[in-house]
BADO-413141 format. One record per atom (N, C-alpha, C): residue in three letters; x, y, z. Coordinates in steps of 0.2 Angstrom, whole numbers, padded with zeros to 4 digits, always signed. Example, Ala and Ser with C-alpha at 12.3 -4.5 7.8 and 13.67 -1.06 7.14 Angstrom:
# BADO-413141
ALA+0066-0028+0039;ALA+0062-0022+0039;ALA+0066-0016+0039;SER+0064-0011+0035;SER+0068-0005+0036;SER+0064+0000+0039;
END
This chain:
# BADO-413141
UNK+0204+0058-0939;UNK+0199+0053-0941;UNK+0193+0055-0937;UNK+0187+0054-0941;UNK+0181+0056-0937;UNK+0179+0050-0933;UNK+0175+0052-0928;UNK+0172+0047-0923;UNK+0166+0044-0926;UNK+0166+0037-0925;UNK+0160+0033-0928;UNK+0153+0036-0926;UNK+0149+0036-0931;UNK+0142+0038-0930;UNK+0139+0034-0925;UNK+0135+0037-0920;UNK+0132+0033-0915;UNK+0124+0032-0917;UNK+0122+0037-0920;UNK+0115+0037-0923;UNK+0115+0039-0930;UNK+0110+0037-0934;UNK+0109+0039-0941;UNK+0110+0047-0942;UNK+0108+0050-0936;UNK+0108+0058-0937;UNK+0115+0060-0937;UNK+0120+0056-0935;UNK+0127+0058-0935;UNK+0130+0058-0942;UNK+0126+0054-0946;UNK+0129+0053-0953;UNK+0128+0060-0957;UNK+0133+0062-0960;UNK+0133+0068-0965;UNK+0128+0067-0971;UNK+0128+0061-0973;UNK+0124+0059-0979;UNK+0117+0059-0977;UNK+0115+0057-0971;UNK+0108+0058-0968;UNK+0106+0065-0967;UNK+0111+0069-0964;UNK+0109+0076-0963;UNK+0108+0080-0970;UNK+0112+0078-0975;UNK+0111+0082-0981;UNK+0104+0079-0985;UNK+0103+0073-0984;UNK+0097+0070-0986;UNK+0091+0073-0983;UNK+0091+0074-0977;UNK+0086+0077-0973;UNK+0085+0085-0975;UNK+0090+0088-0977;UNK+0090+0095-0979;UNK+0086+0095-0986;UNK+0088+0090-0990;UNK+0084+0089-0997;UNK+0077+0088-0996;UNK+0075+0084-0991;UNK+0068+0083-0990;UNK+0064+0089-0988;UNK+0067+0093-0984;UNK+0064+0099-0982;UNK+0064+0104-0988;UNK+0069+0104-0992;UNK+0069+0108-0998;UNK+0063+0106-1003;UNK+0062+0099-1003;UNK+0057+0097-1008;UNK+0050+0099-1005;UNK+0049+0098-0999;UNK+0043+0100-0996;UNK+0041+0108-0997;UNK+0046+0112-0997;UNK+0045+0119-0998;UNK+0044+0120-1006;UNK+0048+0116-1010;UNK+0047+0117-1017;UNK+0040+0115-1019;UNK+0038+0109-1017;UNK+0032+0106-1019;UNK+0026+0110-1016;UNK+0027+0114-1011;UNK+0022+0119-1008;UNK+0020+0124-1013;UNK+0024+0126-1018;UNK+0022+0131-1023;UNK+0019+0128-1029;UNK+0018+0121-1030;UNK+0015+0118-1036;UNK+0008+0119-1036;UNK+0005+0119-1042;UNK-0002+0120-1042;UNK-0006+0115-1038;UNK-0012+0117-1035;UNK-0015+0113-1030;UNK-0018+0106-1033;UNK-0019+0106-1040;UNK-0021+0100-1043;UNK-0016+0094-1043;UNK-0009+0096-1041;UNK-0004+0092-1041;UNK-0003+0088-1034;UNK-0007+0090-1029;UNK-0007+0088-1022;UNK-0006+0080-1022;UNK-0010+0077-1026;UNK-0010+0070-1026;UNK-0006+0067-1032;UNK-0003+0071-1035;UNK+0001+0069-1041;UNK+0008+0070-1040;UNK+0011+0074-1043;UNK+0018+0075-1043;UNK+0021+0077-1036;UNK+0017+0082-1033;UNK+0019+0084-1026;UNK+0020+0078-1021;UNK+0015+0073-1021;UNK+0015+0068-1017;UNK+0020+0063-1019;UNK+0021+0061-1025;UNK+0026+0057-1027;UNK+0033+0059-1026;UNK+0034+0066-1027;UNK+0041+0069-1026;UNK+0043+0069-1018;UNK+0038+0070-1014;UNK+0039+0070-1007;UNK+0041+0063-1004;UNK+0037+0059-1007;UNK+0038+0052-1005;UNK+0045+0049-1007;UNK+0047+0051-1013;UNK+0053+0048-1015;UNK+0059+0052-1011;UNK+0058+0058-1009;UNK+0063+0062-1006;UNK+0064+0059-0998;UNK+0058+0058-0995;UNK+0058+0055-0989;UNK+0061+0048-0989;UNK+0060+0044-0994;UNK+0063+0038-0995;UNK+0071+0038-0994;UNK+0074+0043-0997;UNK+0081+0043-0997;UNK+0083+0043-0990;UNK+0081+0048-0986;UNK+0083+0049-0979;UNK+0081+0043-0975;UNK+0075+0041-0976;UNK+0072+0035-0972;UNK+0076+0029-0973;UNK+0078+0027-0979;UNK+0082+0021-0980;UNK+0089+0021-0978;UNK+0092+0027-0978;UNK+0099+0028-0975;UNK+0098+0027-0967;UNK+0093+0030-0964;UNK+0091+0029-0957;UNK+0090+0021-0955;UNK+0086+0018-0959;UNK+0084+0011-0958;UNK+0090+0007-0959;UNK+0094+0008-0964;UNK+0100+0004-0965;UNK+0106+0005-0960;UNK+0106+0010-0957;UNK+0111+0012-0952;UNK+0111+0006-0946;UNK+0105+0004-0944;UNK+0105-0001-0938;UNK+0105-0008-0941;UNK+0105-0009-0947;UNK+0105-0016-0949;UNK+0112-0019-0948;UNK+0112-0025-0946;UNK+0118-0029-0943;UNK+0123-0031-0949;UNK+0120-0034-0954;UNK+0124-0037-0959;UNK+0125-0032-0965;UNK+0131-0033-0968;UNK+0133-0028-0973;UNK+0128-0028-0979;UNK+0126-0035-0980;UNK+0121-0035-0986;UNK+0115-0031-0985;UNK+0112-0031-0979;UNK+0106-0028-0977;UNK+0108-0020-0978;UNK+0113-0018-0975;UNK+0115-0011-0975;UNK+0115-0009-0983;UNK+0119-0013-0987;UNK+0119-0011-0994;UNK+0113-0011-0997;UNK+0108-0016-0996;UNK+0102-0016-0999;UNK+0098-0009-0997;UNK+0098-0007-0991;UNK+0094-0001-0990;UNK+0097+0005-0993;UNK+0104+0005-0993;UNK+0107+0011-0997;UNK+0106+0011-1004;UNK+0105+0005-1007;UNK+0103+0004-1014;UNK+0096+0007-1016;UNK+0092+0006-1011;UNK+0085+0008-1011;UNK+0085+0016-1011;UNK+0089+0019-1007;UNK+0090+0026-1006;UNK+0093+0029-1013;UNK+0098+0025-1016;UNK+0100+0027-1022;UNK+0095+0027-1028;UNK+0091+0022-1028;UNK+0085+0022-1032;UNK+0080+0028-1032;UNK+0079+0030-1025;UNK+0075+0036-1024;UNK+0078+0042-1026;UNK+0085+0043-1025;UNK+0089+0048-1028;UNK+0087+0049-1035;UNK+0088+0044-1039;UNK+0087+0044-1046;UNK+0079+0046-1048;UNK+0075+0044-1044;UNK+0068+0046-1045;UNK+0067+0053-1044;UNK+0070+0056-1039;UNK+0070+0063-1037;UNK+0073+0067-1043;UNK+0079+0064-1046;UNK+0082+0068-1052;UNK+0077+0069-1057;UNK+0073+0064-1058;UNK+0068+0064-1064;UNK+0062+0069-1062;UNK+0060+0069-1055;UNK+0055+0074-1053;UNK+0057+0081-1054;UNK+0064+0082-1053;UNK+0066+0089-1053;UNK+0066+0091-1061;UNK+0068+0086-1065;UNK+0067+0088-1073;UNK+0060+0090-1074;UNK+0055+0085-1072;UNK+0048+0087-1073;UNK+0046+0093-1070;UNK+0048+0095-1064;UNK+0046+0101-1061;UNK+0048+0107-1065;UNK+0055+0107-1068;UNK+0057+0112-1072;UNK+0054+0112-1079;UNK+0053+0107-1082;UNK+0049+0107-1089;UNK+0042+0108-1088;UNK+0039+0107-1083;UNK+0032+0110-1082;UNK+0031+0117-1080;UNK+0037+0120-1078;UNK+0037+0127-1077;UNK+0035+0128-1070;UNK+0035+0123-1065;UNK+0032+0124-1058;UNK+0037+0128-1054;UNK+0043+0127-1055;UNK+0048+0130-1050;UNK+0055+0130-1053;UNK+0059+0135-1050;UNK+0066+0135-1051;UNK+0069+0129-1047;UNK+0073+0125-1050;UNK+0076+0119-1047;UNK+0083+0119-1046;UNK+0087+0124-1048;UNK+0094+0124-1048;UNK+0097+0122-1041;UNK+0095+0126-1036;UNK+0097+0125-1029;UNK+0095+0118-1026;UNK+0089+0116-1027;UNK+0087+0109-1025;UNK+0091+0104-1029;UNK+0093+0105-1035;UNK+0097+0100-1039;UNK+0104+0099-1036;UNK+0107+0105-1034;UNK+0113+0105-1031;UNK+0113+0101-1024;UNK+0108+0101-1020;UNK+0108+0098-1014;UNK+0107+0090-1016;UNK+0103+0088-1021;UNK+0102+0081-1023;UNK+0109+0078-1025;UNK+0113+0082-1029;UNK+0119+0080-1032;UNK+0124+0079-1026;UNK+0124+0083-1021;UNK+0128+0082-1015;UNK+0126+0075-1011;UNK+0120+0075-1010;UNK+0117+0069-1007;UNK+0119+0062-1011;UNK+0119+0063-1017;UNK+0121+0057-1022;UNK+0128+0055-1021;UNK+0132+0060-1021;UNK+0140+0059-1020;UNK+0141+0056-1013;UNK+0138+0059-1008;UNK+0139+0056-1001;UNK+0137+0049-1000;UNK+0131+0048-1004;UNK+0128+0041-1003;UNK+0133+0036-1006;UNK+0136+0038-1012;UNK+0140+0033-1016;UNK+0146+0032-1011;UNK+0149+0037-1008;UNK+0155+0037-1004;UNK+0153+0032-0998;UNK+0148+0034-0995;UNK+0145+0030-0989;UNK+0145+0022-0991;UNK+0142+0021-0996;UNK+0141+0014-0999;UNK+0147+0011-1000;UNK+0152+0014-1003;UNK+0159+0012-1004;UNK+0162+0010-0998;UNK+0161+0014-0993;UNK+0164+0013-0986;UNK+0162+0007-0983;UNK+0155+0006-0984;UNK+0152+0000-0981;UNK+0155-0007-0985;UNK+0155-0006-0991;UNK+0157-0012-0995;UNK+0164-0014-0994;UNK+0168-0009-0993;UNK+0175-0010-0991;UNK+0177-0011-0984;UNK+0172-0011-0980;UNK+0174-0012-0973;UNK+0174-0020-0971;UNK+0178-0021-0966;UNK+0179-0028-0964;UNK+0173-0032-0961;UNK+0168-0028-0958;UNK+0162-0031-0955;UNK+0157-0033-0959;
END
């Protein structure tokens, strides 16, 4: 059995979400310059929201608060799924690798959320 996480940085779901953020920053770096205040900004903000809400929820004391922040992170995952589709359809970049990381984050987030929902505390 794994040792309990002491900080949000110990969470595998946060580590993968952080990797996704870094990937999104690199991906949006090749977007056309006129997208800097459009898709690039929105995409980056949504990606950061995933990792930030996992981190913020980590320290919340009540189960309901933890779940609320993880639900917000899930919403940001879905927002990023759309931005990946838009990136592909606009022909801005190849998305397959970034999409795989997001799928992994999504699965880990669901598992983490289930674990919290099923816990005694």
